[in-house]
Backbone as JSON Lines, residues from 0, in Angstrom:
{"i":0,"aa":"M","n":[259.78,28.73,101.86],"ca":[260.0,28.42,103.27],"c":[259.66,29.61,104.15]}
{"i":1,"aa":"L","n":[260.11,30.8,103.73],"ca":[259.83,32.01,104.5],"c":[258.33,32.27,104.59]}
{"i":2,"aa":"R","n":[257.62,32.0,103.49],"ca":[256.17,32.17,103.47],"c":[255.5,31.24,104.48]}
{"i":3,"aa":"M","n":[255.97,30.0,104.57],"ca":[255.43,29.02,105.51],"c":[255.68,29.45,106.95]}
{"i":4,"aa":"I","n":[256.86,29.96,107.23],"ca":[257.18,30.43,108.57],"c":[256.3,31.62,108.94]}
{"i":5,"aa":"S","n":[256.09,32.54,107.98],"ca":[255.23,33.7,108.22],"c":[253.8,33.26,108.52]}
{"i":6,"aa":"L","n":[253.28,32.31,107.75],"ca":[251.93,31.8,107.98],"c":[251.82,31.15,109.35]}
{"i":7,"aa":"L","n":[252.81,30.35,109.72],"ca":[252.81,29.71,111.03],"c":[252.84,30.75,112.15]}
{"i":8,"aa":"A","n":[253.63,31.79,111.99],"ca":[253.7,32.86,113.0],"c":[252.36,33.56,113.16]}
{"i":9,"aa":"I","n":[251.67,33.8,112.04],"ca":[250.35,34.44,112.1],"c":[249.36,33.54,112.82]}
{"i":10,"aa":"L","n":[249.34,32.27,112.48],"ca":[248.4,31.34,113.11],"c":[248.66,31.2,114.6]}
{"i":11,"aa":"L","n":[249.91,31.13,114.99],"ca":[250.23,31.01,116.41],"c":[249.88,32.28,117.18]}
{"i":12,"aa":"S","n":[250.05,33.44,116.56],"ca":[249.73,34.7,117.26],"c":[248.23,34.9,117.35]}
{"i":13,"aa":"A","n":[247.44,34.19,116.58],"ca":[245.99,34.35,116.58],"c":[245.3,33.3,117.44]}
{"i":14,"aa":"T","n":[246.04,32.52,118.19],"ca":[245.45,31.49,119.04],"c":[244.78,32.12,120.24]}
{"i":15,"aa":"P","n":[243.54,31.73,120.55],"ca":[242.86,32.29,121.71],"c":[243.63,32.03,123.0]}
{"i":16,"aa":"A","n":[243.67,33.05,123.88],"ca":[244.35,32.9,125.16],"c":[243.47,32.11,126.13]}
{"i":17,"aa":"T","n":[242.17,32.33,126.07],"ca":[241.21,31.6,126.9],"c":[240.01,31.26,126.03]}
{"i":18,"aa":"A","n":[239.09,30.48,126.59],"ca":[237.92,30.06,125.82],"c":[237.05,31.24,125.39]}
{"i":19,"aa":"N","n":[237.05,32.33,126.15],"ca":[236.19,33.46,125.78],"c":[236.97,34.63,125.2]}
{"i":20,"aa":"E","n":[238.23,34.4,124.82],"ca":[239.05,35.46,124.25],"c":[239.54,35.05,122.87]}
{"i":21,"aa":"L","n":[239.45,35.98,121.94],"ca":[239.91,35.73,120.58],"c":[240.92,36.81,120.22]}
{"i":22,"aa":"N","n":[242.1,36.41,119.82],"ca":[243.18,37.34,119.49],"c":[243.63,37.14,118.06]}
{"i":23,"aa":"G","n":[244.02,38.23,117.41],"ca":[244.57,38.13,116.07],"c":[244.36,39.41,115.3]}
{"i":24,"aa":"V","n":[244.79,39.38,114.06],"ca":[244.6,40.52,113.17],"c":[243.14,40.52,112.75]}
{"i":25,"aa":"A","n":[242.49,41.66,112.92],"ca":[241.06,41.76,112.61],"c":[240.82,42.45,111.28]}
{"i":26,"aa":"S","n":[239.88,41.91,110.53],"ca":[239.4,42.57,109.32],"c":[238.11,43.29,109.69]}
{"i":27,"aa":"V","n":[237.96,44.52,109.26],"ca":[236.76,45.29,109.58],"c":[235.68,44.97,108.56]}
{"i":28,"aa":"I","n":[234.52,44.58,109.06],"ca":[233.36,44.3,108.22],"c":[232.54,45.58,108.07]}
{"i":29,"aa":"D","n":[232.28,46.23,109.18],"ca":[231.65,47.55,109.2],"c":[232.03,48.21,110.52]}
{"i":30,"aa":"G","n":[231.41,49.33,110.84],"ca":[231.82,50.1,112.0],"c":[231.61,49.45,113.35]}
{"i":31,"aa":"D","n":[230.89,48.35,113.41],"ca":[230.7,47.66,114.68],"c":[230.88,46.15,114.58]}
{"i":32,"aa":"T","n":[231.52,45.7,113.5],"ca":[231.75,44.27,113.32],"c":[233.13,44.04,112.72]}
{"i":33,"aa":"V","n":[233.86,43.11,113.32],"ca":[235.16,42.71,112.8],"c":[235.17,41.19,112.63]}
{"i":34,"aa":"E","n":[236.21,40.71,112.0],"ca":[236.36,39.27,111.82],"c":[237.81,38.89,112.13]}
{"i":35,"aa":"I","n":[237.96,37.87,112.94],"ca":[239.28,37.33,113.25],"c":[239.26,35.85,112.9]}
{"i":36,"aa":"R","n":[240.12,35.46,111.96],"ca":[240.22,34.06,111.52],"c":[238.87,33.43,111.19]}
{"i":37,"aa":"G","n":[238.04,34.17,110.45],"ca":[236.76,33.63,110.02],"c":[235.65,33.72,111.04]}
{"i":38,"aa":"T","n":[235.93,34.27,112.21],"ca":[234.9,34.43,113.24],"c":[234.42,35.87,113.27]}
{"i":39,"aa":"R","n":[233.12,36.07,113.04],"ca":[232.52,37.41,113.08],"c":[232.31,37.83,114.52]}
{"i":40,"aa":"I","n":[232.69,39.06,114.8],"ca":[232.59,39.6,116.16],"c":[231.88,40.94,116.1]}
{"i":41,"aa":"R","n":[230.76,41.03,116.81],"ca":[229.97,42.26,116.9],"c":[230.45,42.98,118.15]}
{"i":42,"aa":"L","n":[230.79,44.27,118.02],"ca":[231.3,45.03,119.15],"c":[230.17,45.3,120.15]}
{"i":43,"aa":"H","n":[230.36,44.86,121.36],"ca":[229.39,44.97,122.44],"c":[229.04,46.44,122.74]}
{"i":44,"aa":"G","n":[227.75,46.69,122.93],"ca":[227.29,47.97,123.47],"c":[227.33,49.15,122.54]}
{"i":45,"aa":"I","n":[227.63,48.93,121.24],"ca":[227.66,50.05,120.3],"c":[226.9,49.69,119.04]}
{"i":46,"aa":"D","n":[226.5,50.72,118.3],"ca":[225.86,50.53,117.01],"c":[226.38,51.63,116.09]}
{"i":47,"aa":"A","n":[227.0,51.25,114.99],"ca":[227.55,52.19,114.03],"c":[226.62,52.32,112.84]}
{"i":48,"aa":"P","n":[226.66,53.44,112.14],"ca":[225.87,53.56,110.91],"c":[226.19,52.41,109.96]}
{"i":49,"aa":"E","n":[225.19,51.97,109.24],"ca":[225.37,50.89,108.27],"c":[226.23,51.37,107.11]}
{"i":50,"aa":"S","n":[226.9,50.45,106.45],"ca":[227.86,50.79,105.39],"c":[227.25,51.67,104.3]}
{"i":51,"aa":"R","n":[226.0,51.46,103.95],"ca":[225.35,52.27,102.91],"c":[224.63,53.5,103.46]}
{"i":52,"aa":"Q","n":[224.71,53.69,104.76],"ca":[223.96,54.77,105.4],"c":[224.61,56.14,105.15]}
{"i":53,"aa":"L","n":[223.76,57.13,104.91],"ca":[224.21,58.5,104.71],"c":[223.85,59.34,105.93]}
{"i":54,"aa":"C","n":[224.69,60.33,106.21],"ca":[224.41,61.34,107.22],"c":[224.38,62.68,106.5]}
{"i":55,"aa":"T","n":[223.9,63.71,107.17],"ca":[223.8,65.03,106.56],"c":[224.63,66.03,107.35]}
{"i":56,"aa":"R","n":[225.47,66.76,106.64],"ca":[226.28,67.81,107.26],"c":[225.4,69.02,107.54]}
{"i":57,"aa":"P","n":[225.84,69.93,108.41],"ca":[225.05,71.15,108.67],"c":[224.75,71.95,107.39]}
{"i":58,"aa":"S","n":[225.63,71.82,106.38],"ca":[225.43,72.51,105.1],"c":[224.31,71.88,104.28]}
{"i":59,"aa":"G","n":[223.85,70.71,104.69],"ca":[222.83,69.98,103.93],"c":[223.4,68.92,103.02]}
{"i":60,"aa":"Q","n":[224.72,68.85,102.9],"ca":[225.39,67.87,102.04],"c":[225.37,66.49,102.7]}
{"i":61,"aa":"S","n":[225.02,65.47,101.91],"ca":[225.05,64.09,102.4],"c":[226.46,63.55,102.32]}
{"i":62,"aa":"W","n":[226.78,62.65,103.25],"ca":[228.09,61.99,103.22],"c":[227.91,60.56,103.69]}
{"i":63,"aa":"R","n":[228.82,59.69,103.28],"ca":[228.72,58.25,103.56],"c":[229.3,57.95,104.94]}
{"i":64,"aa":"C","n":[228.52,58.29,105.95],"ca":[229.0,58.14,107.32],"c":[229.21,56.69,107.72]}
{"i":65,"aa":"G","n":[228.42,55.77,107.21],"ca":[228.61,54.36,107.53],"c":[229.92,53.84,106.98]}
{"i":66,"aa":"Q","n":[230.21,54.2,105.75],"ca":[231.47,53.81,105.13],"c":[232.64,54.45,105.88]}
{"i":67,"aa":"Q","n":[232.5,55.71,106.25],"ca":[233.57,56.41,106.97],"c":[233.8,55.82,108.35]}
{"i":68,"aa":"A","n":[232.74,55.37,109.01],"ca":[232.89,54.73,110.33],"c":[233.73,53.45,110.2]}
{"i":69,"aa":"A","n":[233.43,52.65,109.18],"ca":[234.2,51.42,108.96],"c":[235.66,51.74,108.64]}
{"i":70,"aa":"L","n":[235.88,52.75,107.83],"ca":[237.25,53.14,107.48],"c":[238.01,53.66,108.7]}
{"i":71,"aa":"A","n":[237.31,54.4,109.57],"ca":[237.96,54.91,110.79],"c":[238.42,53.75,111.68]}
{"i":72,"aa":"L","n":[237.55,52.74,111.84],"ca":[237.92,51.58,112.64],"c":[239.07,50.82,111.99]}
{"i":73,"aa":"S","n":[239.02,50.67,110.69],"ca":[240.08,49.98,109.97],"c":[241.41,50.72,110.1]}
{"i":74,"aa":"D","n":[241.38,52.04,109.97],"ca":[242.6,52.84,110.14],"c":[243.14,52.72,111.56]}
{"i":75,"aa":"R","n":[242.25,52.7,112.55],"ca":[242.66,52.61,113.96],"c":[243.34,51.27,114.24]}
{"i":76,"aa":"I","n":[242.76,50.2,113.69],"ca":[243.29,48.86,113.93],"c":[244.56,48.6,113.12]}
{"i":77,"aa":"G","n":[244.55,49.01,111.87],"ca":[245.68,48.71,110.99],"c":[245.84,47.21,110.84]}
{"i":78,"aa":"R","n":[247.07,46.73,110.86],"ca":[247.35,45.3,110.75],"c":[247.89,44.75,112.06]}
{"i":79,"aa":"R","n":[247.65,45.49,113.14],"ca":[248.13,45.05,114.46],"c":[247.09,44.13,115.11]}
{"i":80,"aa":"S","n":[247.52,43.31,116.02],"ca":[246.65,42.34,116.69],"c":[245.6,43.03,117.57]}
{"i":81,"aa":"V","n":[244.44,42.4,117.62],"ca":[243.31,42.85,118.43],"c":[242.95,41.72,119.38]}
{"i":82,"aa":"S","n":[242.5,42.06,120.57],"ca":[242.05,41.07,121.54],"c":[240.58,41.32,121.85]}
{"i":83,"aa":"C","n":[239.75,40.31,121.67],"ca":[238.31,40.43,121.91],"c":[237.89,39.45,123.0]}
{"i":84,"aa":"V","n":[237.18,39.96,123.99],"ca":[236.67,39.13,125.08],"c":[235.17,38.98,124.89]}
{"i":85,"aa":"A","n":[234.75,37.74,124.67],"ca":[233.35,37.44,124.39],"c":[232.47,37.7,125.6]}
{"i":86,"aa":"R","n":[231.28,38.25,125.31],"ca":[230.27,38.46,126.34],"c":[229.02,37.63,126.08]}
{"i":87,"aa":"D","n":[228.76,37.37,124.78],"ca":[227.52,36.7,124.4],"c":[227.63,36.29,122.93]}
{"i":88,"aa":"T","n":[226.56,35.7,122.42],"ca":[226.43,35.4,121.0],"c":[225.08,35.94,120.55]}
{"i":89,"aa":"D","n":[225.04,36.58,119.37],"ca":[223.76,37.14,118.91],"c":[222.99,36.12,118.07]}
{"i":90,"aa":"R","n":[221.81,36.52,117.62],"ca":[220.94,35.61,116.88],"c":[221.5,35.2,115.53]}
{"i":91,"aa":"Y","n":[222.52,35.92,115.04],"ca":[223.16,35.58,113.78],"c":[224.4,34.71,113.98]}
{"i":92,"aa":"G","n":[224.67,34.34,115.23],"ca":[225.81,33.5,115.53],"c":[227.12,34.25,115.72]}
{"i":93,"aa":"R","n":[227.05,35.58,115.68],"ca":[228.26,36.36,115.9],"c":[228.56,36.44,117.39]}
{"i":94,"aa":"I","n":[229.83,36.45,117.7],"ca":[230.25,36.68,119.09],"c":[230.05,38.16,119.39]}
{"i":95,"aa":"I","n":[229.49,38.47,120.55],"ca":[229.38,39.85,121.03],"c":[230.55,40.03,121.99]}
{"i":96,"aa":"A","n":[231.4,41.03,121.73],"ca":[232.63,41.13,122.52],"c":[233.08,42.57,122.7]}
{"i":97,"aa":"V","n":[233.91,42.74,123.71],"ca":[234.65,43.99,123.89],"c":[236.03,43.73,123.31]}
{"i":98,"aa":"C","n":[236.41,44.54,122.34],"ca":[237.69,44.35,121.68],"c":[238.63,45.49,122.04]}
{"i":99,"aa":"S","n":[239.87,45.15,122.19],"ca":[240.87,46.17,122.54],"c":[242.14,45.95,121.74]}
{"i":100,"aa":"Q","n":[242.92,47.0,121.7],"ca":[244.21,46.96,121.03],"c":[245.14,47.89,121.78]}
{"i":101,"aa":"D","n":[246.27,47.37,122.19],"ca":[247.25,48.16,122.93],"c":[246.62,48.85,124.15]}
{"i":102,"aa":"G","n":[245.71,48.14,124.82],"ca":[245.08,48.67,126.02],"c":[243.94,49.65,125.78]}
{"i":103,"aa":"I","n":[243.58,49.9,124.52],"ca":[242.49,50.82,124.19],"c":[241.24,50.01,123.85]}
{"i":104,"aa":"D","n":[240.13,50.3,124.54],"ca":[238.84,49.68,124.27],"c":[238.33,50.24,122.94]}
{"i":105,"aa":"L","n":[238.31,49.42,121.89],"ca":[237.9,49.87,120.56],"c":[236.42,50.22,120.5]}
{"i":106,"aa":"N","n":[235.6,49.53,121.28],"ca":[234.17,49.85,121.32],"c":[234.01,51.29,121.82]}
{"i":107,"aa":"A","n":[234.67,51.6,122.94],"ca":[234.6,52.95,123.52],"c":[235.19,53.97,122.56]}
{"i":108,"aa":"W","n":[236.27,53.62,121.89],"ca":[236.91,54.54,120.96],"c":[235.96,54.93,119.83]}
{"i":109,"aa":"M","n":[235.24,53.96,119.27],"ca":[234.29,54.25,118.19],"c":[233.22,55.23,118.63]}
{"i":110,"aa":"V","n":[232.71,55.04,119.83],"ca":[231.67,55.94,120.34],"c":[232.25,57.31,120.68]}
{"i":111,"aa":"A","n":[233.38,57.33,121.37],"ca":[234.0,58.6,121.78],"c":[234.41,59.44,120.58]}
{"i":112,"aa":"E","n":[234.8,58.78,119.48],"ca":[235.19,59.52,118.28],"c":[233.99,59.92,117.43]}
{"i":113,"aa":"G","n":[232.79,59.52,117.84],"ca":[231.6,59.9,117.1],"c":[231.35,59.07,115.86]}
{"i":114,"aa":"W","n":[231.87,57.86,115.82],"ca":[231.64,56.96,114.69],"c":[230.56,55.93,114.99]}
{"i":115,"aa":"A","n":[230.12,55.85,116.23],"ca":[229.08,54.9,116.63],"c":[228.32,55.52,117.8]}
{"i":116,"aa":"V","n":[227.18,54.94,118.1],"ca":[226.37,55.38,119.25],"c":[226.34,54.26,120.28]}
{"i":117,"aa":"A","n":[226.04,54.64,121.5],"ca":[225.85,53.64,122.55],"c":[224.56,52.88,122.24]}
{"i":118,"aa":"Y","n":[224.64,51.58,122.24],"ca":[223.46,50.75,121.94],"c":[222.76,50.47,123.26]}
{"i":119,"aa":"R","n":[222.04,51.48,123.75],"ca":[221.43,51.45,125.09],"c":[220.43,50.31,125.28]}
{"i":120,"aa":"R","n":[219.91,49.79,124.2],"ca":[218.99,48.65,124.31],"c":[219.68,47.46,124.97]}
{"i":121,"aa":"Y","n":[220.99,47.38,124.78],"ca":[221.74,46.24,125.29],"c":[222.73,46.58,126.4]}
{"i":122,"aa":"S","n":[223.13,47.85,126.48],"ca":[224.15,48.22,127.46],"c":[224.23,49.74,127.62]}
{"i":123,"aa":"L","n":[224.57,50.16,128.81],"ca":[224.83,51.58,129.06],"c":[226.33,51.86,129.18]}
{"i":124,"aa":"D","n":[227.15,50.87,128.87],"ca":[228.59,50.98,129.05],"c":[229.22,52.19,128.36]}
{"i":125,"aa":"Y","n":[228.67,52.6,127.22],"ca":[229.3,53.66,126.44],"c":[228.45,54.93,126.35]}
{"i":126,"aa":"A","n":[227.46,55.04,127.22],"ca":[226.56,56.2,127.19],"c":[227.3,57.52,127.45]}
{"i":127,"aa":"S","n":[228.23,57.54,128.39],"ca":[228.94,58.79,128.68],"c":[229.86,59.17,127.52]}
{"i":128,"aa":"A","n":[230.45,58.2,126.85],"ca":[231.28,58.49,125.68],"c":[230.44,59.09,124.56]}
{"i":129,"aa":"E","n":[229.22,58.59,124.41],"ca":[228.31,59.14,123.4],"c":[227.95,60.58,123.73]}
{"i":130,"aa":"T","n":[227.63,60.84,124.99],"ca":[227.27,62.2,125.41],"c":[228.4,63.18,125.1]}
{"i":131,"aa":"E","n":[229.64,62.77,125.36],"ca":[230.8,63.61,125.07],"c":[230.95,63.85,123.58]}
{"i":132,"aa":"A","n":[230.83,62.81,122.77],"ca":[230.96,62.94,121.31],"c":[229.85,63.84,120.75]}
{"i":133,"aa":"Q","n":[228.65,63.66,121.27],"ca":[227.53,64.47,120.81],"c":[227.72,65.94,121.19]}
{"i":134,"aa":"S","n":[228.15,66.2,122.41],"ca":[228.3,67.59,122.87],"c":[229.41,68.33,122.13]}
{"i":135,"aa":"T","n":[230.38,67.6,121.61],"ca":[231.47,68.23,120.86],"c":[231.28,68.14,119.35]}
{"i":136,"aa":"G","n":[230.2,67.52,118.91],"ca":[229.88,67.45,117.48],"c":[230.86,66.63,116.66]}
{"i":137,"aa":"R","n":[231.36,65.55,117.23],"ca":[232.32,64.7,116.5],"c":[231.64,63.83,115.46]}
{"i":138,"aa":"N","n":[232.18,63.85,114.28],"ca":[231.82,62.97,113.17],"c":[230.32,62.85,112.93]}
{"i":139,"aa":"I","n":[229.66,61.73,113.23],"ca":[228.23,61.64,112.91],"c":[227.41,62.68,113.66]}
{"i":140,"aa":"W","n":[227.92,63.15,114.79],"ca":[227.22,64.16,115.59],"c":[227.43,65.57,115.05]}
{"i":141,"aa":"S","n":[228.19,65.73,113.97],"ca":[228.43,67.05,113.4],"c":[227.22,67.57,112.63]}
{"i":142,"aa":"G","n":[226.31,66.7,112.3],"ca":[225.11,67.08,111.56],"c":[223.94,66.24,112.03]}
{"i":143,"aa":"T","n":[223.18,65.71,111.07],"ca":[222.03,64.87,111.43],"c":[222.19,63.49,110.82]}
{"i":144,"aa":"F","n":[221.58,62.51,111.46],"ca":[221.61,61.14,110.97],"c":[220.45,60.37,111.6]}
{"i":145,"aa":"V","n":[220.13,59.27,110.98],"ca":[219.12,58.35,111.5],"c":[219.87,57.33,112.36]}
{"i":146,"aa":"M","n":[219.34,57.05,113.54],"ca":[219.97,56.04,114.38],"c":[220.07,54.74,113.58]}
{"i":147,"aa":"P","n":[221.18,54.03,113.69],"ca":[221.38,52.82,112.88],"c":[220.25,51.8,112.98]}
{"i":148,"aa":"W","n":[219.69,51.61,114.18],"ca":[218.62,50.62,114.34],"c":[217.36,51.07,113.6]}
{"i":149,"aa":"D","n":[217.12,52.39,113.52],"ca":[215.97,52.89,112.75],"c":[216.24,52.78,111.25]}
{"i":150,"aa":"W","n":[217.48,53.04,110.84],"ca":[217.86,52.95,109.43],"c":[217.66,51.52,108.94]}
{"i":151,"aa":"R","n":[218.04,50.54,109.76],"ca":[217.86,49.13,109.36],"c":[216.39,48.78,109.2]}
{"i":152,"aa":"R","n":[215.52,49.47,109.93],"ca":[214.07,49.23,109.84],"c":[213.43,50.02,108.7]}
{"i":153,"aa":"G","n":[214.23,50.76,107.95],"ca":[213.7,51.43,106.77],"c":[213.64,52.94,106.82]}
{"i":154,"aa":"A","n":[213.89,53.56,107.98],"ca":[213.91,55.03,108.07],"c":[215.19,55.51,107.41]}
{"i":155,"aa":"R","n":[215.08,56.29,106.34],"ca":[216.27,56.67,105.59],"c":[216.63,58.16,105.67]}
{"i":156,"aa":"S","n":[215.77,58.98,106.23],"ca":[216.13,60.41,106.32],"c":[215.87,60.92,107.73]}
{"i":157,"aa":"P","n":[216.76,61.83,108.18],"ca":[216.64,62.35,109.56],"c":[215.43,63.25,109.76]}
């Protein structure tokens, strides 16, 4: 009985507030994609390194920056509810959205912490956050890396 009540509470807390808003506990797919109740959501205006992507530290050592970006987002979100406001749908059927938690824009947080870059092809919303992360050498900006869109096209070394 307790299990049923818990399941009901989760389902009710994950009900969209409006047609373009999706709320609930998010599972992190990668550094710029989450899933809420089976719906894939691509974070608007940012692009994170791919899960298999490597970056290079100033020492020359490679590290799994794509995996670390996803883990950073997962650690930030935890098991607390996320609210995503849809802006569009991409060619893969994913919702493009700005997601927040406790009043913090998660898209901006990923860029400001140096785990993602501003996806200027689609938006300039996070360009200043990227500039700040780059100037302070946060995370992916601490060394060298291939821009995620170039990595997806086959460029594998900086």
